N, C-alpha and C positions, 0 to 999 in steps of 0.2 A: 676658270678659277680666279677668285678675287684675292689679289695679293696686297691690297691696301695702297696707300699713297707712298710715293718715294720718301724715304727718311722717316716713315712712321713706324716706330718700333713695336707698336701694338698690332700691326698688320690689319687694322680695321680701315675700311673705306668710309669716307664721310658720307652721310646720308642727308637728304634734303628734308627739312622740317620747316615749313613756312618759308619765308624769304631768305633765311640764313642757314648755313651749314652747321651741323653739330657732329662731333666725333663719336658720340654715343658712349664715351668713357665716363661721363658724369664729372669730368674734371675740366670744364670749359666755362668761360664767361661769355655770354652773348648779350649785348645790349643794343638798343636802337633809340636814337633821338630824332629830333625834327628833320635832320638831314638824311635820315635813313642810313646812317653810318653805324656799323656795328663794331664793337671792340671784342675780339676774342682772345682768350688767354688760356693756353694749354699747359698743363703740368704733366710731364711724362718722365719717369725714372729720375726724379730729383731735379730736372731741368725745367725751365720755364721760358716761354716766349710769348709775345703778344703781337697781334697784327690787326690792321684795320681792314674791313671789308664792307662792301655795299651790297644791297639786294640787287638781283638781276633787273627788276623793274626800275629801280633807281638809276642803275647804270645806263639803261636805254633812254630814260627820260632826261637825264642830265649828263652831258658828255664830260663834265668836270668831276674828277675824283678828289674827294677831300682827304687830305693826309692828316695824320695826328697833329702836325704842326699848325693846321688851320683851325683846330678846335678852340673855341673860346670858353665854353662851360661844359663840364662833364659831371654827371651825377654818379656818385659812388655809393652803392648800398652796402652798409657794413652790418654784420650780425654779431660782432664781438669776438669772432674767432681769429686766430693768427692767420689762417688761410685766407680769410676775407681781406686782411690788410696787405697780403702779398702783392696785390695788384697795384697798390700805391707806389711800391718801389719801381715798378715798370712804368707807371704813368710819369713818375718823376724824371725818367730818362727820355721820354718821347714827347711830352707836351711842351709847348712854348712857354716861356716865363710869364707871359701875360694871361695864360689860361687860368680859370678858376675852377676849383673842385667844390662840389656841393656834397658834403658827407651826410648821408641819411641813415638813421637807425629807426626802425619801426618796432614799437612795442605792441603786444597783443591788446585787444580791446575787450577786456573782461567787464562784466557788469558787477560793480561793487555792491555787495549786499550789507556791508557793515562798515563802521568807522575804521576798523583795523585794516580792512581791504583798501579803503581810500588812502589811508596812510601808507600802505604797502605800495600802491600805485605811484604815490608821490616820491617814495624812495627809489622806485624803478626809474622814474623820470630823471631824478637827480643823478642816479648812477649812469644812465645813458648819456646825460650831458657831460659828466666827468670823463667818461670813456671817449667821447668824440673830441673833447678838448685835449685829452691826452694824445689822441691820434694826430691832431693838428700839431702839437708840440714835437712829436717824433718825426714829422716830415716838414721842417720849417721852410724848405725850398719850394714847397708847393703852396700856392696861394689858395686858401680854402675858407669856407664857412660851413657851418653844420646846422642840421635841423633834426629834431626828434619828433616823429609822427606816432600816432596811435591808431590802430585798426588793422585791416587786412594788409599784409606786406605788399602784395602785388598791386592792389588798388592804390595804396598810399604812395608807393614808389612811382607808379605811372602818373598819378595826379600831381605829385610834386614835380616830376619832370616836365609836365605840361605847364604848370604854374610858373616854374622858373625858366622855361624856354631853353632847356639844355640842348646841346649839340649831340651828345652821346651818353649812353648809360654804361656803367661798368659794374657787373654783378658777379658774385661767386656762387658756385653751386656745391 
């Protein structure tokens, strides 16, 4: 009988999906950057914790484990929800002062068919910029910059991570 992990109140055992573990609860953040380091963030019964982990292949290929203190640049994908911003509080506590956060918000890529839709897209862009600037102001201890992308969220987040050469991704689900 599977009793789950010690200390896991849900009683679920972690399962393998790709190179990283997921709890299956839908309340986890898993990200991967160029160092194949993942940041996972679990929320259970009102408590939150965060840990760094690496893929098995990465651990065998490189004997050095990267701690959160060694990260220089972390991409944080934000969707505008309070749950999405929760990870920033945890990053504030574990990242070194010299680390930079890249706050990313991705807008959908509709095909505008009228002038009013183009105007609406411009307003969405402005709202997203104001939102990200507000997030920066709420977390002044974190060194950060922001970018608003348009298109498929997964594709744009991964493309931005490659373009910006980030060490890790932090995402909410």
